[in-house]
N, C-alpha and C positions, 0 to 999 in steps of 0.2 A: 315363412319357413326357410331355414338355412340348410345348406348341403355341405358336405365335407370334401376334402381331397385326401387321397390315400398317400401317406408318407412312407409306410413300410408294409410290404407283403412278407409272407413266409414266417408268420408266427403260428405256432400250434394253437395255444389258447392263452391269451394275455390277461393278467389280473394285477391288481395292486399298483396302478400307475402313480408315480410321485415325481413332481418337478424338483430336482435337487442338483445344485452345482451346475446349472445351465444345461442340464440334460433331463430327459424323461427316463426315469428308472421304472422297470416293471418286471413282473414274474411271468415266465412262460411255463405253464404246468408241465407239458409233455416234452419240453427240452430240458426240464429239471434244472433250470438256471434262472438267475437274475441278470437282466440286461440293462443297458443304458443307451439312449439314442438321442442324437442332436436334432435340431429343427430340419436339417437336410436329409434325415433318414439314415445317417451314418450310425451303425449299431455296433456295440461292444458287448460281448458275453462276459459279464463281470465275475459271477460266482456260480459254480455248480454245486448242487446238493443231491443227496441220495434219496430224494423224495420229491413231491410236488410242492414248489414254493407258492406262496400266496401273498398275504399282506406284508408291507414293508414300512419301516420307520427308522428314525435315527435317534440315538441316545444323546444326551448333552455332550458327551466326550467325542462324538462323531462316529461311534461304532454303529453298524447297521444291524437292525433286528429283522429277521425273516421268519414268517410263519411256515413251518414244515407241516403240511396239511394232514397227511394220513397218519403220521406218527404222533400228531397232536402235540408238537413241540414248538417253542420259539427259540430260534438260534440267534447267536450274536457273533458278528464278524468285525474284527478291528482293521480290516483292509489287507491283512497278510495271512498266509496259511489257510487252514481249514476253519470253518465256523465252529463255535463250541455251543453246548447246550446252555441256554439262558433260563428256560422254564419248561417243565414237563406238565402239560395240561390234561393228560390222559385220564386222570382221576376225576376231572370236572367236566370235560367235553365228551358227550356220548358218541359223537361221530366226528367226521373230518372238521378241522378248524379252517377258517377262511380269511376274511379281511381283518384289518387291524389299524388302529390309530395310536400313535405314541405322542404323549403330551410333552410340554416343555420341561417337566421334571424327570422324564424318562419312564413314566408309567405307561404301560401298554394296555389297551382294551381290545380283546380278541373275540370274534364271533365264531360260531360253529354251526354245522348243518342241523344237528339234532337228530337226524335220521338218515337212512341210505337213500339219497336223492335219485341215484341212477336206478335202483331197484324199484322205487316208486314210479319213476317216469316210464319204465318199460312195462309196468303192470300196475296201473293206478288202482285197480280194484283188488289187488292181491293183498298179501299179509302185511307189507310195509306201508305205513301211513304217516303223514306229516306229524311230527311231535314237537311241541314247543321246547325251548332249551334256554341256556344261560349265556350272558355276556361275561367274559372272564377278565378280571383285572390282574395284571402282572406288575408288581412293584419293581423299582429299579434294582433291587437285590435278587430278583427272580422269584420271590414268593408269589404264589397265585391264589386268588380267591374269587368267589362269585360276586360280580358287581351288580347284576340284575338278572332276574329269572323270568320265566313265562314269556319268552320272546319267540315270535314266529320266524325262525331262520334269520338271526341277526347277521347282517352283511356289511355293506359299506357304512363307515362311521366317520363323523367329522367333529371337531371341537372349535367353538367360536373364538375369535381373536382375543377376547378377554380371558379365555381359559375357564369360563364359568358354566358353559353349557355343552353337553355332548348330545349329538343327534345320530341315531342309528336307523338304517333302513331295515325294516322287517319284511323280507321278501315274500313270505307266505301269509302275511297279514295285510299286504298292500298299504303300508303306511310308513311314515317317518315318525319316530318316537324320540322325544327329548327328555333329558334329565339335567338337573342341576348337579354340578361337580363340587363336592364339599372340599374343605381344606386338605383333607387327608386322601383325596382321590375317590371317596365314596360317592355313589350316585343316589339322588333323592328327587322328589317332586316329579314323578313320572307323568308324562302327558303326551297326547297326540299332537305332533307338530304339523303334520299334513296327512290327510287321507288321500291316497293316490288311486284308490279302487275305481272311482268314477272315470278316471282317465285310462283305465285298464293297464295300469303300470304296477309292476312288482319291483320295488327298488332293489337294484343290485349294487354296483359301485356308485358312489356319490361324491360330490365335491361342493364346497361352499364359496360364494362370491362376496364381494365387498358391500353389496346391498343387502346381505343377509339371506339371499335366495340360494336354493340348492339345485344343482344339476343332477339328474338321476338317469342312469343307464337302465333301459328297459329290456330285460332278458327275453321278452316275448316278441320283440319287434325291432326293426332297424331304425331305432330312434333314441335320442337322448333329450330329455325334457327338463325345463327349468320351472321350479315351483316356489311360490311364496309361502311363508308361514300361514297356515289356514287352508292351504290346498289349491289356491288359484294357480292355473298354468300360465306362465309368463312368456315362454319361448319354446322353440322346438328345433332340433337339428335332425335331419334325415341322413342315415348312414347307408353304406353299400351292403352291409351284412348286419346280423343281429348285434346289438350293443350290450356289452357286459360290464364295462368299467369306464370311468371318465376322470379326468383331472385337468384343472386349469393351470397353465404354466406359460412358458415362453418369456421373452425379455420384458414384456409389460404385463404378464399374467393373464392375457386375454386370448391365448390360444387354448381352445378346448380340445384336448386329446381324448379320443374315444377308442377303446380296444374292442374289436369286433371279431366275430367268427361265424361260420355257417351254423354251428351247433355247439352246445355245451356238453352234449352226451360224450362220456369218456371214450366209448368204443369208436365214435366217429372222429372226435377231435384229436385223438392220439395217433391216428393213422397217417395223416399228412398235414403239413403246415399251411392250412388254407385260411388262417386268420390274418388280421391286418391291424395296423394302427392308422387311424384317420384323424384329421384335424379340421376345425372350423374356427374362424376368428369371431369372437363375441364382443359385446359392448362393455361388460363389467368384469373387472379383474378378480383374480383369486384372493381369498382371505382365509384366515384360520389355519387349522391343521386337518389332514396332512397337506 
């Protein structure tokens, strides 16, 4: 079992980590901003938005896509000025949008909660109950459509290096679900890639490595676990706080960055920056997208 070192303190709630241009880019929900950090923990506040940012990805022209969670928008930023609206997902996503992966052609696949998670967490026996929802595809021109339905809180998402397979973590179904990616970006041949329920893991943020295994942040524990297709647990990293997102990066792709926090509850996480970015060195490098 591996452990981490804390690279950065003072994060409210980090999500959407991506290794890009020699830095770790990530969203901080309650700082309402996208940041970038180097391996030494030197951090830059890159872009502020008037919402909670989440998933990140880059278009072929180098512009940055940012999920605007509560507005259920995808924003596009060319590196100057304010971001502009790329896609409005409010007609398709019943509640907050969350993580996203952007493919080599600039198509974005965006998950959403499907229901009010905080209301359910505060009163599990009350009126709000978990509801399955959709994964949304946003084409490069901003047109949005349903890519897949009946998903239990679609969250972290990866695409294999050949661009042929998309794998999404269903947090409330405790599984990783795979789809074939058709030539036009459509998804087909749905199947369970790994059932993580036996390991008591609800997949949150995920990332793919060069052996085809997937690292999964477990939002119910201070741990990040590595699974093979079929569900065998291959490795585990213990963190100082609960793990919510992860990304392989660094100069050789073998630094596993894990975004952690004491809680994901909005009322707690927004009060003080008690989250962190932690890192462990692992054996197999990053592969695929993001």
